[in-house]
C-alpha positions in Angstrom: 3.7 17.6 2.4 2.9 15.2 -0.4 4.2 15.2 -4.0 1.7 13.7 -6.4 0.9 13.8 -10.1 -1.7 16.4 -10.8 -4.9 15.8 -12.7 -7.1 18.1 -14.7 -9.4 19.0 -11.8 -6.3 20.5 -10.1 -6.0 23.1 -12.9 -7.8 25.9 -11.0 -5.7 25.3 -7.9 -2.5 25.2 -9.9 -3.4 28.5 -11.7 -4.1 30.1 -8.3 -0.7 28.8 -7.0 1.0 30.3 -10.0 -0.7 33.7 -9.4 0.2 33.7 -5.7 3.8 32.6 -6.3 4.5 35.4 -8.8 2.3 38.2 -7.5 5.1 39.9 -5.6 7.2 40.0 -8.8 4.4 41.2 -11.2 5.8 44.8 -11.4 9.1 43.4 -12.7 7.5 41.6 -15.7 6.0 43.1 -18.8 2.2 42.5 -19.0 2.8 39.8 -21.7 5.5 38.1 -19.7 3.5 38.0 -16.5 0.4 36.6 -18.4 2.6 33.9 -19.9 4.0 33.0 -16.5 0.7 32.9 -14.7 -1.7 31.1 -17.2 -5.3 30.6 -16.3 -6.8 27.1 -15.7 -8.1 26.8 -19.3 -4.6 27.4 -20.7 -3.2 24.9 -18.3 -5.8 22.3 -19.3 -4.9 22.9 -23.0 -1.2 22.1 -22.1 -2.1 18.9 -20.3 -1.3 16.5 -23.1 2.2 18.1 -23.5 3.6 16.5 -20.5 3.1 15.6 -16.8 2.4 18.0 -14.0 3.1 17.5 -10.3 2.0 19.3 -7.3 3.0 19.5 -3.7 0.0 19.6 -1.3 -0.5 19.8 2.4 -3.6 20.0 4.5 -4.3 23.5 3.1 -4.2 22.4 -0.6 -1.7 22.8 -3.4 1.4 24.8 -2.3 3.7 24.2 -5.3 3.7 22.9 -8.9 6.0 22.0 -11.7 5.4 20.6 -15.2 7.5 18.8 -17.8 7.4 19.3 -21.5 9.4 16.6 -23.4 11.3 18.0 -26.3 13.9 16.5 -28.7 16.7 18.2 -26.7 15.5 17.1 -23.3 12.8 17.8 -20.8 11.8 21.4 -20.5 10.9 22.4 -17.0 7.8 24.7 -17.0 5.6 26.4 -14.5 7.8 25.9 -11.4 6.2 27.8 -8.6 5.9 27.7 -4.8 3.4 29.8 -2.8 5.2 32.3 -0.6 3.8 30.8 2.6 5.3 27.4 1.7 8.8 28.5 0.7 11.7 27.1 2.6 9.9 23.8 3.4 11.4 21.8 0.6 8.5 21.7 -1.9 10.4 23.1 -4.8 13.4 20.8 -4.2 11.0 17.8 -3.9 9.2 18.7 -7.1 12.4 19.1 -9.0 13.6 15.7 -7.7 10.4 14.1 -9.0 10.8 15.8 -12.4 14.4 14.6 -12.6 13.3 11.0 -11.9 10.8 11.4 -14.7 13.5 12.7 -17.1 15.8 9.8 -16.3 13.0 7.3 -16.8 12.4 8.9 -20.2 16.2 8.7 -21.0 16.3 12.5 -21.5 19.9 13.9 -22.0 19.1 17.0 -19.9 16.6 19.1 -18.0 16.4 22.7 -19.0 14.4 25.8 -18.1 14.2 29.5 -18.5 13.9 31.9 -15.6 13.8 35.7 -15.2 17.0 37.0 -13.7 15.2 38.7 -10.8 13.9 35.4 -9.3 17.0 35.1 -7.2 15.7 32.4 -4.8 14.6 30.2 -7.7 17.9 30.6 -9.4 19.8 29.6 -6.2 17.6 26.5 -6.0 18.3 25.6 -9.6 22.1 26.1 -9.2 22.1 24.1 -5.9 20.4 21.2 -7.9 23.2 21.3 -10.5 21.7 23.5 -13.2 24.1 25.9 -15.0 23.4 28.9 -17.3 23.7 28.1 -21.0 23.4 31.4 -22.8 21.0 29.7 -25.2 17.6 31.3 -26.1 15.0 32.3 -25.4 16.3 35.5 -24.0 12.9 37.1 -23.4 9.3 36.3 -22.8 6.9 38.9 -24.0 9.7 41.5 -23.4 10.6 40.2 -19.9 14.3 39.1 -19.9 15.1 35.4 -19.5 18.2 33.3 -18.7 18.3 29.6 -19.6 19.7 26.9 -17.4 20.4 23.2 -18.0 21.3 20.1 -16.0 22.9 17.3 -17.9 21.6 13.9 -16.9 23.5 10.6 -16.8 22.2 8.0 -19.1 
């Protein structure tokens, strides 16, 4: 498996990876929450200038993705997803490591993200990587509940 910076031609494959990663949870989201979590390729392309995107790929193509959105308060982690067939192989951990290296290089004070409380495996990964719940907003995404996590970075 290889971690690399994504490029715009990857947008269709990233959108497919997001749909596959979250399909089993669709019933737990509101329609609006699910749509925001699984954006199409054109929405992903529109976000391209907001920050870098990385993918994990193997011989079969893109198996995981994560993007970073620099903000005044730190680097917001967005669109973290691993295809079900690739889970447990370290793709999520490797992508988060790459994102943290980026955040440190940008001198960001923290990484932060929002997750739905029913994504138990993702939350276990975030906590294993040093993220802690903050209680700060947002508390929902299109009516789907959210919890926010942060990881303070050494500067």
